[in-house]
C-alpha positions in Angstrom: -39.8 -26.0 -25.2 -40.6 -23.5 -22.4 -40.1 -26.2 -19.7 -36.6 -27.0 -21.1 -35.5 -23.4 -20.8 -36.9 -23.2 -17.2 -35.2 -26.5 -16.3 -31.9 -25.2 -17.8 -32.0 -22.0 -15.7 -32.9 -23.8 -12.5 -30.2 -26.4 -13.0 -27.6 -23.8 -13.5 -28.6 -21.5 -10.6 -26.6 -23.5 -7.9 -23.5 -23.2 -10.1 -24.0 -19.5 -10.5 -24.4 -19.0 -6.7 -21.1 -20.9 -6.2 -19.4 -18.6 -8.7 -20.7 -15.6 -6.8 -19.6 -17.1 -3.5 -16.2 -18.0 -4.8 -15.7 -14.6 -6.3 -15.6 -13.2 -2.8 -13.0 -15.7 -1.8 -10.7 -15.3 -4.7 -8.1 -12.5 -4.8 -9.1 -9.3 -6.6 -6.8 -9.1 -9.6 -7.5 -5.4 -10.1 -5.8 -4.3 -6.8 -2.0 -3.7 -6.8 -0.1 -6.4 -4.8 1.3 -5.2 -1.5 5.0 -6.2 -1.5 7.1 -6.1 1.7 6.4 -5.2 5.3 4.7 -2.0 6.4 7.5 0.3 7.6 7.0 2.1 10.9 8.2 5.7 10.3 9.8 8.3 12.6 8.1 11.2 10.9 6.4 12.3 7.7 5.8 15.6 5.9 3.8 16.3 2.8 3.8 19.6 1.0 5.3 21.6 -1.9 4.7 18.7 -4.3 6.6 16.1 -2.3 6.3 13.5 0.4 9.2 13.2 2.9 9.6 10.3 5.4 12.1 9.5 8.1 12.6 5.8 8.3 14.7 3.5 10.5 18.2 2.7 9.1 21.2 0.7 10.2 23.2 2.8 7.8 22.4 1.3 4.4 18.8 2.1 3.8 18.2 3.5 0.3 15.1 4.6 -1.5 14.9 1.5 -3.6 14.7 -0.6 -0.3 11.2 0.7 0.1 8.0 0.2 -2.0 5.7 3.2 -2.1 2.1 2.3 -2.6 -0.5 5.0 -3.4 -4.2 4.3 -3.4 -7.2 6.5 -3.7 -10.0 7.0 -1.3 -12.5 9.6 -2.4 -10.6 12.8 -3.1 -7.6 11.7 -0.9 -4.5 9.7 -1.8 -3.2 7.3 0.8 0.6 6.6 0.9 2.0 3.4 2.5 5.7 2.7 2.7 6.6 -1.0 2.7 10.2 -2.3 3.2 11.2 -4.8 0.6 14.9 -5.2 1.6 16.3 -5.3 5.1 19.1 -3.0 6.2 21.8 -5.3 7.6 24.5 -2.7 8.2 25.7 -1.9 11.8 25.7 1.9 11.7 22.3 2.6 13.4 20.8 6.0 12.7 18.7 6.8 15.8 16.8 9.6 14.1 16.3 7.6 11.0 17.1 8.7 7.5 15.2 11.0 5.1 13.5 9.5 2.1 11.9 11.9 -0.4 9.5 11.4 -3.3 8.0 14.0 -5.6 4.3 14.0 -6.3 5.3 13.3 -9.9 7.2 10.1 -8.9 4.1 9.1 -6.9 1.7 9.7 -9.8 0.0 12.5 -7.9 -1.2 15.8 -9.2 0.1 19.1 -7.7 -2.0 20.1 -4.7 -3.3 16.6 -4.1 -4.7 15.8 -0.7 -2.5 13.1 0.9 -2.5 11.0 4.1 0.1 8.5 5.3 -1.0 5.1 6.5 2.2 3.9 8.2 2.4 3.7 12.0 4.8 6.0 13.8 7.7 4.4 15.5 8.1 5.8 19.0 11.6 6.8 20.1 12.8 5.0 23.3 12.9 7.3 26.3 16.0 7.3 28.5 
């Protein structure tokens, strides 16, 4: 009987290795899905219980055109803005437009340490 158990374990071990290998290749269902393209920003400010961003706009960008993702890394929250709808208007705002989220909207506690992951968009020089 003991040999049957040893044989069963040995015959299943290649399958278990494949599961471990495939586990690294399959998407992690516990992470939130990143929707949209990372939005280059003109500027950002975080303080007094809010996060403020200046983003590019052709005149029609609204808050709901952006997806705000917040993830934790140690004692810091990392904010990433992603654009989910293009601004197809023709009234270009060279300085960008202000978008503001309270810490409450972002699910952050007052006084949270926050960083911004978005790249900064450089202004063209004349």
